[in-house]
N, C-alpha and C positions, 0 to 999 in steps of 0.2 A: 504496499499500499505505498503509498504517495501522496502527499497533497501541495497545491500550489498558493501560495499566500502572497497576496497582492497587497504593498501598502506602504508607511512610514518607518523608517527607522527612530521616529521621535514620537509614535503615537503608543501611546499605554495600554489601548486595543489592542494593536498589533502585534506590540513585544508579546501581549498575554496569549494569541494565538500562537505565536513562535513557541513559547514556554508550554503551553497545551501539549502539543505534538513532541516536542524534544523529549519532556516526563516523560513519554508513552513509547520514546524509541521509535518515530514515526517520523520516515523521510520526509524530508519538505523541502519546496523548493521557493524561496522567497523573491521575489522581485520586486525592486525599491522603484516606488511611483517616483522619487525624486530621482532618480539615477534614467529609469527606462520607461517612459508613460506605458500603459497597460492600451495594446493595439483596438483600433476599431471595433473589430470582430469581436475580442475579448468582453467589451465593455457591452455591446451588443447581448451577448448569450446572456448577461447578469440582467440587462434589462428585460429582455422578456420572459425572466424569471420572477423579480422583484418588482420593476417601471422602471425607467427613468429619472421618475421625481425621487425614488427611496434612495438611488445612486446618490445623489448632490448630497453635500454636507454644509448645511444652511447656517452653520455657526462656526462653520471654518473662519480663519482670516480672510483667507484668497477671496471668498466670497466676497465679504466686504469689502474689502482693497479692492475687487475687480465693480463694485458698484453694481451686483446682480442682483440687489434685493428686491428691485421693481420689474424684472428680467421677465418677460412673459416669450422664450422661445419656443418651439415645435419639438417634438422629442429630437428629432433627427439634427437638431443644432443644437439640442443640449448633449448630445452624446459625441458631437465635435468638439465643442470646448468642455469636455471631460477630458477628453485623448488629449487635446493642446493643454491642458492648466489640471494635472492629475491632483493635485492637491484641496481639489474641490469634490472628491470622493470620499465618501465615507468607507472607512477602512475595519477591519479587515475585510475584504473580496478573497474568500476560501473557495480553492476547488478539489475536489476529490471525484478524478472518471469527469462523470456528467452530473454529477451532485456540488450543489453552491450553497452560498453561506454567506450573507452580508454583515459584516460586523461580528461580534464577539458570540457565537454561540452555541457551545460545548454538549449541549443536550445533542441535539444534530450530527456532532464532530463524534461524542459517547457513542452513537447508533451507526456510524460509518465504521468505526473499529470495531465494533462488535461482529461486524459481518465478514 
């Protein structure tokens, strides 16, 4: 079993996800979004599961700095914006094969491990 974690090193939730899998000796592939942004295709996969608005971290500093408080973009435009500005994403985005989670979801992660 191997999981892929998209996040930021400075994010407490991302560190929590990394620690959760490390403690259980599950191999992880960490993608630091500050160094390499998630692809548009990868974001679409998460958007299909959770919706585009669920991916947006409205409390992020980047959200305020870019003045997006009143932005009313279509879903495709938001996906482009999230691909260009990965600091707008809620993290961690965790993928295990075709299973996806958004944020810290230890109950779901535990169900993955049980299989």
